[in-house]
N, C-alpha and C positions, 0 to 999 in steps of 0.2 A: 704298633709303629711301621708303615711302609717305607720303607729308604726311598729318597728321591733317585730317579735313572734318565739317564740323556745318553741317548742315543747318534750316532753320528759315522759317518763316513768319507770317502774320496770320492772326487768328481767321477772318474770310471767304477766304482763299487766294487773293485778291488779288495780295498781295507774299511774291513766293518768293525766297530767298539762300541762299546756302553762306559758309562761313566756312572759307579754307584755313588751318592753321595751330594752334597755340596757345593757349589761357588763360594769361594771368600772374597773375590773382587773381580771386576772387568775392566782393564786399563786398554787406552787406546795409547800407542805407544808411539812416539814420532821421533825416536834417535834414528839414527840413519842405518843401522844394522837391521831395525824393522823394516825403513824403506825399503831396503836391499831384498828382504826376505820376502816381501809380497809383492814388491814391483808398484807398490801406492805411496801415499801421502803416511799410513802408518799401521803398524799391526792391532788387531784387535783380538786379545786373549783374555782367558777367564783363566784365575788362578784357584788352585786350592792344595790348603795341606794334610786334608782329612779324605778326600775321596779318592776313589781308587778304579785305575783302567783296566779294563776288560777287552780284548781285542778278540771279536767274533768269528773275523777272517780276514786272510792276508795280513798276517802279521811279519810273513817273510818277504811283502812289498814295503815293509816301512824301513827307511832308511833314516839314521840320524845326522845332522854334523853339529859340530862346537868348533865355536870358533877359537883357535889357538891362543894359549895366553889368556883368555874371559870365561866368563858363566855364560856368554851367549852361544844357544842351540835351538835349533829347529827339526822338526821331524815331518817327513813327508812321502808321498808315496812315490816309487821308483818308476810306475808306471806313466802316472797321469800328472805328478810334481804338486798335487792339491797336500796344504798344511794339514799335519794331523798331530795329535797328541803327542805330547812327552813327558818322562819325569824325569827333572832336574837332579843334578848330586845330591842336593839338599831334601829330597823325597817331596818337594815341589812339581805338583802336575799342572802342565800348561797346556790349555784347551782353545785351540784357534777356533774364534766364536764363530766362522764361518764355515765350519765342516761339522757343525751339529745340524742333525736331521729335526730333531725334538726341538720346540722350544725352550728357552732357559728364562727364567725370573729377572734376572738382574738388567738392572741399565747400566751404562759404562760408569764406572766409580771416580774416574778420572781419568785426564790427559795426561802424560808423562812426558817427560824429554822434550818439553815444547821449545827450546833453545834451537834444536836441532829441527825444528816445522819445517817442512818443504816450503819455501817463499809462495810459491802459488798457490799453499792449502788453504789461508784464507781470503783466497780472491773466489774461492768456489761459491759462496752463499751466493752472489751475483749473476752465478752461469743460469743461462735456462735449465729447464729439468723437464725430461721426458718419462712416462713411464714404459715405453717400451725403445725400441732401436729406429730414432729418426728416419723419416724416410731420404734423407740426405745424409750419407758418413762422411 
């Protein structure tokens, strides 16, 4: 039986990794901490209790930050700032979905912490959509 592998990297390509194993869940987190982490409406993270993370390159570029007094942590590339995987204290692997280079089979499991949802987030369904950058920015 072949183990599932998911490859990923940061935006500048300095940090490269592979995740061996399957993800248990995929949450879109609307808490204010994830909004600050991403600069967006929510974080999009894959979680696994059993998968393992192997750094292929750039582990020395990975910086981790844990908000004091909380379990909230994030890892990122110190060169380009891209979100990267991290293992939390309980052994839980958290992988930002956007840093994967290979497709993963999960659709989001749930929206969480929706009580902190950005006020403008629910209005986005009515906003025009473009496949690329609009001609007028």
